[in-house]
Residue frames as a rotation matrix with the C-alpha (Angstrom) as fourth column:
MET 1
-0.334 -0.937 0.106 123.05
0.038 0.099 0.994 61.98
-0.942 0.336 0.002 50.58
ARG 2
0.794 0.483 -0.369 122.87
-0.317 -0.189 -0.929 62.99
-0.518 0.855 0.003 46.94
LEU 3
-0.224 -0.957 0.184 125.06
-0.374 0.258 0.891 60.81
-0.900 0.130 -0.416 44.77
VAL 4
0.617 0.233 -0.752 125.72
-0.787 0.208 -0.581 59.52
0.021 0.950 0.312 41.30
LEU 5
0.272 -0.482 0.833 126.98
-0.113 0.844 0.525 56.00
-0.956 -0.237 0.175 40.65
VAL 6
0.636 -0.131 -0.761 129.21
-0.771 -0.158 -0.617 55.57
-0.039 0.979 -0.202 37.56
GLY 7
-0.275 -0.763 0.585 131.24
-0.463 0.638 0.615 52.78
-0.843 -0.101 -0.528 36.05
PRO 8
-0.732 -0.074 -0.678 131.41
-0.675 0.217 0.705 50.59
0.095 0.973 -0.209 32.98
PRO 9
0.412 0.870 -0.271 128.65
-0.822 0.483 0.302 48.14
0.394 0.098 0.914 32.07
GLY 10
0.554 -0.130 -0.822 129.06
0.136 0.989 -0.065 45.01
0.821 -0.076 0.565 34.17
ALA 11
-0.515 -0.800 0.308 130.88
-0.168 -0.257 -0.952 46.73
0.840 -0.542 -0.002 37.04
GLY 12
-0.522 0.372 -0.767 127.99
0.772 0.588 -0.240 45.93
0.362 -0.718 -0.594 39.40
LYS 13
-0.937 0.130 0.323 126.33
-0.196 -0.964 -0.179 49.35
0.288 -0.231 0.929 39.61
GLY 14
-0.076 0.996 -0.053 122.78
-0.496 0.008 0.868 48.01
0.865 0.092 0.493 39.62
THR 15
0.232 0.087 -0.969 123.51
0.588 0.780 0.212 45.50
0.774 -0.619 0.130 42.37
GLN 16
-0.650 -0.581 -0.490 125.36
0.739 -0.333 -0.585 48.05
0.177 -0.743 0.646 44.51
ALA 17
-0.717 0.429 0.550 122.74
-0.260 -0.896 0.361 50.75
0.647 0.116 0.753 43.93
GLU 18
0.312 0.876 -0.367 120.18
0.040 0.374 0.927 48.59
0.949 -0.304 0.082 45.73
PHE 19
0.180 -0.327 -0.928 122.41
0.918 0.394 0.040 48.11
0.353 -0.859 0.371 48.81
ILE 20
-0.830 -0.556 0.048 123.61
0.517 -0.799 -0.308 51.72
0.210 -0.231 0.950 48.90
SER 21
-0.445 0.734 0.513 120.11
-0.318 -0.665 0.675 53.20
0.837 0.138 0.530 48.58
ALA 22
0.514 0.640 -0.571 118.83
0.301 0.489 0.819 50.88
0.803 -0.592 0.059 51.33
HIS 23
-0.155 -0.673 -0.723 121.79
0.955 0.086 -0.284 51.70
0.253 -0.735 0.630 53.61
PHE 24
-0.954 -0.285 -0.090 121.31
0.298 -0.933 -0.201 55.47
-0.027 -0.219 0.975 53.29
ALA 25
-0.217 0.970 -0.108 117.48
0.735 0.090 -0.672 55.26
-0.642 -0.225 -0.733 52.98
ILE 26
-0.320 0.088 -0.943 117.41
-0.509 -0.856 0.093 57.18
-0.799 0.510 0.318 49.71
PRO 27
0.724 0.656 0.210 115.64
-0.160 0.457 -0.875 56.33
-0.671 0.600 0.436 46.45
HIS 28
-0.499 -0.758 0.420 117.58
0.276 0.320 0.906 54.55
-0.822 0.568 0.050 43.71
ILE 29
0.548 0.658 -0.516 116.73
-0.243 -0.465 -0.851 56.43
-0.800 0.592 -0.095 40.54
SER 30
-0.480 -0.666 0.571 117.69
0.424 0.394 0.815 54.85
-0.768 0.633 0.093 37.25
THR 31
-0.653 0.233 -0.721 117.06
-0.634 -0.688 0.352 56.46
-0.414 0.687 0.597 33.90
GLY 32
-0.882 0.351 -0.315 115.44
0.045 0.728 0.684 53.23
0.469 0.589 -0.658 32.75
ASP 33
-0.492 0.713 -0.499 112.90
0.844 0.252 -0.473 53.51
-0.211 -0.654 -0.726 35.59
ILE 34
-0.464 0.286 -0.839 112.28
-0.061 -0.955 -0.291 57.18
-0.884 -0.084 0.460 34.77
PHE 35
-0.828 0.128 -0.547 111.64
-0.559 -0.099 0.823 56.32
0.051 0.987 0.153 31.12
ARG 36
-0.768 0.549 -0.330 109.32
0.447 0.829 0.336 53.45
0.458 0.111 -0.882 31.98
ALA 37
-0.448 0.608 -0.656 107.37
0.689 -0.233 -0.686 55.57
-0.570 -0.759 -0.315 34.48
ASN 38
-0.518 0.211 -0.829 106.88
-0.403 -0.915 0.019 58.39
-0.754 0.344 0.560 31.96
LEU 39
-0.858 0.190 -0.478 105.91
-0.401 0.333 0.853 56.00
0.322 0.923 -0.210 29.18
SER 40
-0.686 0.624 -0.375 103.42
0.665 0.747 0.027 54.02
0.297 -0.230 -0.927 31.28
ALA 41
-0.316 0.572 -0.757 101.85
0.558 -0.533 -0.636 57.21
-0.767 -0.624 -0.151 32.72
GLY 42
0.146 0.375 0.915 101.60
0.982 -0.166 -0.089 58.70
0.119 0.912 -0.393 29.22
THR 43
0.283 -0.112 -0.953 103.18
0.406 -0.886 0.225 61.98
-0.869 -0.450 -0.205 30.35
PRO 44
0.954 0.033 -0.298 103.99
-0.230 -0.560 -0.796 64.58
-0.193 0.828 -0.526 27.67
LEU 45
0.081 -0.994 -0.070 107.69
-0.947 -0.099 0.307 63.80
-0.312 0.042 -0.949 28.20
GLY 46
-0.304 -0.147 0.941 107.03
-0.133 0.985 0.111 60.07
-0.943 -0.092 -0.319 27.90
LEU 47
0.669 0.624 0.404 105.02
0.345 0.221 -0.912 60.48
-0.658 0.750 -0.068 24.73
GLU 48
0.749 -0.483 -0.454 107.76
-0.656 -0.636 -0.406 62.64
-0.093 0.602 -0.793 23.21
ALA 49
-0.267 -0.885 0.382 110.40
-0.793 0.427 0.434 60.01
-0.547 -0.187 -0.816 24.17
LYS 50
0.098 0.413 0.905 108.22
0.131 0.896 -0.424 57.23
-0.986 0.160 0.034 22.73
GLY 51
0.924 0.253 -0.287 108.29
-0.206 -0.305 -0.930 58.97
-0.323 0.918 -0.229 19.35
TYR 52
0.177 -0.942 -0.286 112.09
-0.983 -0.155 -0.098 58.70
0.048 0.298 -0.953 19.25
MET 53
-0.429 -0.374 0.822 112.17
-0.580 0.812 0.067 55.19
-0.692 -0.448 -0.566 20.66
ASP 54
0.482 0.712 0.511 109.57
-0.006 0.586 -0.811 53.88
-0.876 0.388 0.286 18.20
LYS 55
0.907 -0.215 -0.362 111.86
-0.405 -0.212 -0.889 55.00
0.114 0.953 -0.279 15.35
GLY 56
0.703 -0.684 -0.195 114.86
0.693 0.720 -0.025 53.37
0.158 -0.117 0.980 17.01
ASP 57
0.182 -0.634 0.752 116.47
0.104 -0.748 -0.656 56.74
0.978 0.198 -0.070 17.68
LEU 58
-0.558 -0.412 -0.720 118.23
0.782 0.030 -0.623 57.79
0.278 -0.911 0.306 20.88
VAL 59
0.666 0.724 -0.182 116.18
0.733 -0.589 0.339 60.06
0.138 -0.359 -0.923 23.10
PRO 60
0.177 -0.643 0.746 117.89
0.204 -0.717 -0.666 63.50
0.963 0.270 0.004 22.97
ASP 61
-0.648 -0.550 -0.527 119.81
0.637 -0.011 -0.771 64.68
0.418 -0.835 0.358 26.07
SER 62
-0.820 0.336 0.464 117.42
-0.427 -0.899 -0.103 67.61
0.382 -0.282 0.880 26.50
LEU 63
0.204 0.962 -0.181 114.45
-0.579 0.267 0.770 65.27
0.789 -0.052 0.612 26.89
THR 64
0.144 -0.256 -0.956 116.30
0.575 0.807 -0.130 62.85
0.805 -0.531 0.264 29.17
THR 65
-0.856 -0.517 -0.014 117.44
0.350 -0.559 -0.752 65.81
0.381 -0.649 0.659 31.28
ALA 66
-0.448 0.776 0.444 113.87
-0.684 -0.617 0.389 67.13
0.576 -0.130 0.807 31.48
MET 67
0.462 0.619 -0.635 112.68
-0.087 0.744 0.663 63.75
0.883 -0.251 0.397 32.79
VAL 68
-0.240 -0.631 -0.737 115.48
0.777 0.330 -0.536 63.62
0.582 -0.702 0.411 35.38
LYS 69
-0.890 -0.082 0.448 114.68
-0.116 -0.910 -0.397 67.18
0.440 -0.406 0.801 36.46
ASP 70
0.045 0.991 0.125 111.03
-0.658 -0.065 0.750 66.27
0.752 -0.116 0.649 36.91
ARG 71
0.436 0.106 -0.894 111.98
0.346 0.897 0.275 63.17
0.831 -0.429 0.355 38.92
LEU 72
-0.520 -0.747 -0.413 114.38
0.698 -0.094 -0.710 65.09
0.492 -0.658 0.570 41.20
GLN 73
-0.743 0.329 0.583 111.56
-0.450 -0.891 -0.069 67.47
0.497 -0.314 0.809 42.16
GLN 74
0.258 0.846 -0.467 109.38
-0.077 0.500 0.863 64.71
0.963 -0.187 0.194 43.65
GLY 75
0.628 0.187 0.755 108.96
-0.669 -0.366 0.647 64.48
0.397 -0.912 -0.105 47.42
ASP 76
0.986 -0.166 -0.034 110.79
0.161 0.855 0.493 61.23
-0.053 -0.491 0.869 48.04
VAL 77
0.284 -0.939 0.194 114.18
0.723 0.077 -0.687 62.79
0.630 0.335 0.700 47.14
ALA 78
0.809 0.093 0.580 114.05
-0.210 -0.877 0.433 65.39
0.549 -0.472 -0.690 49.95
ASN 79
0.763 -0.530 0.370 116.63
-0.362 0.123 0.924 63.44
-0.535 -0.839 -0.098 51.98
GLY 80
-0.313 -0.936 -0.160 118.78
-0.642 0.084 0.762 62.49
-0.700 0.342 -0.627 48.97
PHE 81
0.851 0.511 -0.119 118.96
-0.414 0.514 -0.751 60.16
-0.323 0.689 0.649 46.01
LEU 82
-0.255 -0.864 0.433 121.19
-0.037 0.457 0.889 57.78
-0.966 0.210 -0.149 44.12
LEU 83
0.585 0.381 -0.716 121.29
-0.694 -0.222 -0.685 58.40
-0.420 0.898 0.135 40.35
ASP 84
-0.242 -0.568 0.786 122.24
0.044 0.803 0.594 55.40
-0.969 0.178 -0.170 38.22
GLY 85
-0.062 0.180 0.982 122.60
0.939 0.343 -0.004 55.75
-0.338 0.922 -0.190 34.45
PHE 86
0.567 0.182 0.803 122.63
0.477 -0.868 -0.140 59.53
0.671 0.463 -0.579 34.42
PRO 87
0.595 0.026 -0.803 124.67
-0.663 -0.549 -0.509 61.46
-0.454 0.835 -0.310 33.63
ARG 88
0.675 -0.340 0.655 126.33
0.507 0.859 -0.076 59.56
-0.536 0.383 0.752 30.78
THR 89
0.225 -0.587 0.777 128.10
0.817 -0.321 -0.479 62.48
0.531 0.743 0.408 29.15
THR 90
-0.724 -0.531 -0.441 129.87
0.684 -0.640 -0.350 65.63
-0.096 -0.555 0.827 30.29
GLY 91
-0.745 0.531 0.403 127.00
-0.192 -0.750 0.633 67.63
0.639 0.395 0.661 28.79
GLN 92
0.288 0.875 -0.389 124.53
0.205 0.340 0.918 65.71
0.935 -0.345 -0.082 30.92
ALA 93
-0.107 -0.398 -0.911 126.75
0.980 0.111 -0.164 66.20
0.166 -0.911 0.378 34.00
GLU 94
-0.968 -0.236 0.091 126.72
0.228 -0.970 -0.084 69.95
0.108 -0.061 0.992 33.39
ALA 95
-0.312 0.933 0.181 122.92
-0.259 -0.267 0.928 69.85
0.914 0.243 0.325 32.90
LEU 96
0.287 0.386 -0.876 122.53
0.686 0.556 0.470 67.90
0.668 -0.736 -0.105 36.18
ASP 97
-0.620 -0.558 -0.551 124.62
0.784 -0.469 -0.407 70.50
-0.031 -0.684 0.729 38.00
GLY 98
-0.882 0.322 0.344 122.32
-0.174 -0.901 0.396 73.18
0.438 0.289 0.851 36.61
ILE 99
0.096 0.947 -0.305 119.16
0.055 0.301 0.952 71.30
0.994 -0.108 -0.023 37.71
LEU 100
0.139 -0.079 -0.987 120.57
0.912 0.398 0.097 70.78
0.385 -0.914 0.127 41.21
ARG 101
-0.897 -0.431 -0.098 121.55
0.440 -0.844 -0.307 74.44
0.050 -0.319 0.947 41.50
GLU 102
-0.535 0.784 0.313 117.99
-0.257 -0.505 0.824 75.40
0.805 0.361 0.472 40.50
ILE 103
0.533 0.792 -0.297 116.49
0.003 0.350 0.937 73.27
0.846 -0.501 0.184 43.26
ASN 104
0.240 -0.515 0.823 119.30
-0.843 -0.531 -0.086 74.16
0.481 -0.673 -0.562 45.69
THR 105
0.805 -0.025 0.593 120.45
-0.339 0.801 0.494 70.56
-0.487 -0.598 0.636 46.27
PRO 106
0.222 -0.795 -0.564 124.07
-0.967 -0.104 -0.234 70.16
0.128 0.597 -0.792 45.11
LEU 107
0.717 -0.103 -0.690 125.54
-0.065 0.975 -0.214 66.77
0.694 0.198 0.692 44.36
GLU 108
0.763 -0.414 0.497 127.58
-0.597 -0.155 0.787 65.50
-0.249 -0.897 -0.365 47.28
VAL 109
-0.223 -0.852 0.473 129.51
-0.498 0.517 0.696 62.58
-0.838 -0.080 -0.540 45.83
VAL 110
0.571 0.244 -0.784 130.11
-0.793 0.410 -0.450 60.58
0.212 0.879 0.428 42.68
LEU 111
0.179 -0.469 0.865 131.09
-0.494 0.717 0.492 56.99
-0.851 -0.515 -0.104 43.29
GLU 112
0.240 -0.214 -0.947 133.05
-0.939 0.198 -0.283 55.39
0.248 0.957 -0.153 40.50
MET 113
0.583 -0.057 0.810 133.16
-0.280 0.923 0.266 51.61
-0.763 -0.382 0.522 40.34
GLN 114
0.028 -0.672 -0.740 136.23
-0.999 -0.045 0.003 50.42
-0.035 0.740 -0.672 38.47
ALA 115
0.531 0.074 0.844 136.68
-0.175 0.984 0.024 46.94
-0.829 -0.161 0.536 37.04
ASP 116
-0.579 -0.815 -0.012 139.13
-0.276 0.183 0.943 45.27
-0.767 0.550 -0.331 34.65
GLU 117
-0.135 0.566 -0.813 137.77
-0.976 -0.216 0.012 45.01
-0.169 0.796 0.582 31.11
ASP 118
-0.590 -0.127 -0.797 138.50
-0.419 0.893 0.167 41.29
0.690 0.433 -0.580 30.73
GLU 119
-0.955 0.278 -0.099 136.84
0.221 0.451 -0.865 40.61
-0.196 -0.848 -0.492 34.10
ILE 120
-0.359 0.855 -0.375 133.76
-0.583 -0.519 -0.625 42.59
-0.729 -0.006 0.685 32.95
VAL 121
-0.253 0.242 -0.937 133.58
-0.906 0.281 0.317 40.66
0.340 0.929 0.149 29.70
GLY 122
-0.846 -0.120 -0.519 133.75
0.004 0.973 -0.231 37.35
0.533 -0.198 -0.823 31.61
ARG 123
-0.822 0.566 -0.066 131.07
0.020 -0.087 -0.996 38.55
-0.569 -0.820 0.060 34.08
LEU 124
-0.192 0.797 -0.573 128.70
-0.804 -0.462 -0.373 39.64
-0.562 0.389 0.730 31.35
LEU 125
-0.411 0.005 -0.912 129.23
-0.706 0.632 0.322 36.51
0.577 0.775 -0.256 29.24
ALA 126
-0.978 -0.024 -0.209 128.48
0.111 0.785 -0.609 34.42
0.179 -0.619 -0.765 32.34
ARG 127
-0.538 0.842 -0.031 125.03
-0.524 -0.363 -0.770 36.02
-0.660 -0.399 0.637 32.58
GLY 128
-0.733 0.177 0.657 124.15
0.467 0.833 0.296 34.10
-0.495 0.524 -0.693 29.42
ARG 129
0.196 0.816 -0.543 121.99
-0.064 -0.542 -0.838 36.83
-0.978 0.199 -0.054 27.86
SER 130
0.433 0.043 0.901 121.42
0.799 0.444 -0.405 36.47
-0.417 0.895 0.158 24.13
ASP 131
0.906 -0.050 0.420 122.48
0.207 -0.814 -0.542 40.10
0.369 0.578 -0.728 23.51
ASP 132
0.717 -0.673 0.184 125.73
-0.548 -0.379 0.746 39.69
-0.432 -0.635 -0.640 25.46
SER 133
0.821 -0.559 0.113 128.22
0.514 0.638 -0.574 38.39
0.249 0.529 0.811 22.88
GLU 134
0.115 -0.854 -0.507 131.88
0.816 -0.210 0.538 39.26
-0.566 -0.476 0.673 23.51
GLU 135
-0.580 -0.319 0.749 131.84
0.758 -0.548 0.354 41.56
0.298 0.773 0.560 20.46
VAL 136
0.315 0.793 0.522 128.76
0.400 -0.610 0.684 43.47
0.861 -0.007 -0.509 21.72
ILE 137
0.782 -0.055 -0.621 130.17
0.612 -0.123 0.781 43.71
-0.119 -0.991 -0.062 25.25
ARG 138
-0.258 -0.955 -0.144 133.52
0.858 -0.295 0.422 45.08
-0.445 -0.015 0.895 24.05
HIS 139
-0.409 0.185 0.894 131.65
0.596 -0.687 0.415 47.59
0.691 0.703 0.171 21.88
ARG 140
0.702 0.712 0.027 129.59
0.405 -0.430 0.807 48.76
0.586 -0.556 -0.590 24.90
LEU 141
0.486 -0.609 -0.626 132.82
0.734 -0.103 0.671 49.16
-0.474 -0.786 0.397 26.86
LYS 142
-0.549 -0.660 0.512 134.32
0.835 -0.451 0.314 51.19
0.023 0.600 0.800 24.00
VAL 143
0.060 0.685 0.726 131.27
0.442 -0.670 0.596 53.45
0.895 0.285 -0.343 23.94
TYR 144
0.840 0.206 -0.502 131.55
0.539 -0.208 0.817 53.86
0.064 -0.956 -0.286 27.72
ALA 145
-0.008 -0.950 -0.311 135.24
0.867 -0.162 0.472 54.80
-0.499 -0.265 0.825 27.43
GLU 146
-0.641 -0.237 0.730 134.51
0.679 -0.620 0.394 57.37
0.359 0.748 0.558 24.70
GLN 147
-0.113 0.749 0.653 131.28
0.174 -0.632 0.755 58.92
0.978 0.199 -0.059 25.97
THR 148
0.819 0.569 -0.081 130.92
0.141 -0.064 0.988 58.32
0.557 -0.820 -0.133 29.71
ALA 149
0.282 -0.772 -0.569 134.46
0.953 0.295 0.072 57.99
0.112 -0.562 0.819 31.11
PRO 150
-0.452 -0.508 0.734 135.13
0.438 -0.843 -0.314 61.75
0.777 0.180 0.603 30.52
ILE 151
0.510 0.667 0.543 132.67
-0.179 -0.535 0.826 62.54
0.841 -0.518 -0.153 33.30
ILE 152
0.604 -0.397 -0.691 135.16
0.776 0.490 0.397 60.94
0.181 -0.776 0.604 35.71
SER 153
-0.530 -0.832 0.162 137.58
0.797 -0.554 -0.241 63.82
0.290 0.001 0.957 35.08
TYR 154
-0.177 0.572 0.801 134.72
0.019 -0.812 0.584 66.30
0.984 0.118 0.133 35.29
TYR 155
0.827 0.562 -0.032 133.75
0.005 0.050 0.999 65.10
0.563 -0.826 0.039 38.78
LYS 156
0.256 -0.821 -0.511 137.38
0.959 0.283 0.027 64.63
0.123 -0.497 0.859 39.89
ASN 157
-0.615 -0.466 0.636 137.95
0.467 -0.865 -0.183 68.32
0.636 0.184 0.750 39.08
SER 158
0.202 0.778 0.595 134.85
-0.261 -0.543 0.798 69.14
0.944 -0.317 0.094 41.18
GLY 159
-0.655 -0.601 0.458 136.44
-0.606 0.056 -0.793 67.31
0.451 -0.797 -0.401 44.14
ILE 160
0.047 0.763 0.645 133.49
-0.954 0.225 -0.197 64.98
-0.295 -0.606 0.739 44.74
LEU 161
0.436 0.055 -0.898 134.74
-0.587 0.774 -0.237 61.79
0.682 0.630 0.370 43.02
ARG 162
-0.013 -0.443 0.897 135.45
-0.833 0.501 0.235 58.66
-0.553 -0.744 -0.376 45.09
THR 163
0.153 -0.028 -0.988 136.64
-0.822 0.552 -0.143 55.49
0.549 0.833 0.061 43.36
ILE 164
0.140 -0.111 0.984 136.39
-0.719 0.672 0.178 51.90
-0.681 -0.732 0.014 44.49
ASN 165
-0.875 -0.391 -0.285 137.34
-0.484 0.702 0.522 48.54
-0.004 0.595 -0.804 43.06
GLY 166
0.059 0.996 -0.060 134.14
-0.997 0.056 -0.049 46.92
-0.045 0.063 0.997 41.76
LEU 167
0.003 -0.132 -0.991 135.62
-0.405 0.906 -0.122 43.40
0.914 0.402 -0.051 41.78
GLY 168
-0.940 -0.269 0.211 135.10
-0.309 0.402 -0.862 40.87
0.147 -0.875 -0.461 44.54
SER 169
-0.591 0.776 -0.223 132.08
0.802 0.596 -0.051 39.40
0.093 -0.209 -0.974 46.25
VAL 170
0.135 0.738 0.662 128.91
0.426 -0.646 0.634 41.51
0.895 0.196 -0.401 46.43
ALA 171
0.831 0.206 -0.516 129.48
0.550 -0.173 0.817 41.90
0.079 -0.963 -0.257 50.18
GLU 172
-0.099 -0.955 -0.280 133.10
0.883 -0.214 0.417 43.03
-0.458 -0.205 0.865 49.73
VAL 173
-0.619 -0.104 0.778 132.16
0.611 -0.687 0.394 45.64
0.493 0.719 0.489 47.11
THR 174
0.470 0.856 0.217 129.23
0.435 -0.438 0.787 46.85
0.768 -0.275 -0.578 49.23
GLU 175
0.595 -0.328 -0.734 131.54
0.747 -0.114 0.656 47.26
-0.299 -0.938 0.177 52.21
ARG 176
-0.533 -0.832 0.152 133.99
0.816 -0.458 0.353 49.30
-0.225 0.312 0.923 50.05
ALA 177
-0.305 0.510 0.804 131.15
0.529 -0.611 0.588 51.44
0.792 0.605 -0.083 48.68
ILE 178
0.729 0.655 -0.199 129.62
0.495 -0.304 0.814 52.22
0.473 -0.692 -0.546 52.06
SER 179
0.277 -0.736 -0.618 133.04
0.832 -0.137 0.537 52.96
-0.480 -0.663 0.574 53.50
ALA 180
-0.671 -0.557 0.489 133.92
0.737 -0.569 0.365 55.33
0.075 0.606 0.792 50.64
LEU 181
-0.092 0.749 0.657 130.58
0.380 -0.583 0.718 57.11
0.920 0.316 -0.231 50.95
SER 182
0.746 0.424 -0.513 130.80
0.594 -0.076 0.801 57.41
0.301 -0.902 -0.308 54.77
ARG 183
-0.273 -0.935 -0.225 134.04
0.960 -0.249 -0.130 59.39
0.066 -0.251 0.966 54.74
């Protein structure tokens, strides 16, 4: 299974990614892990990304896409993968489609986890992280709505989008996710 997990910050994607990847025996690939691996290995892509990050700049889409492409060509993804944190924009979704066409492994499903904004704010505030003020959380949700939510329409038009309610116990959401992916 080749899938992308999308949803707003705090919808439970990271938690569900672990269960889904274990259930389907596929690697969970997060962009954060890809960045850390490239930085720690000192790869040319990692060194280039470090230059942007050291200045506090966002790593350009082209560089992020190059890292994802490199990761998707490694042997452990032969039987599938779960991408978490990429794509974040329609441009990245189009780039991902191009990468997957090149390596002849089309995306099978995009699982969208929906959750009520006020519920998300409560969830994230309950984590008690110093960088999780209500103002910051609402800003992150606004950025998600502006930049990432448009990929929902992109994938819906492709016919591979499945949507679940991300609220409830971890077990309930996992059951919904597995059920939606097993159709």
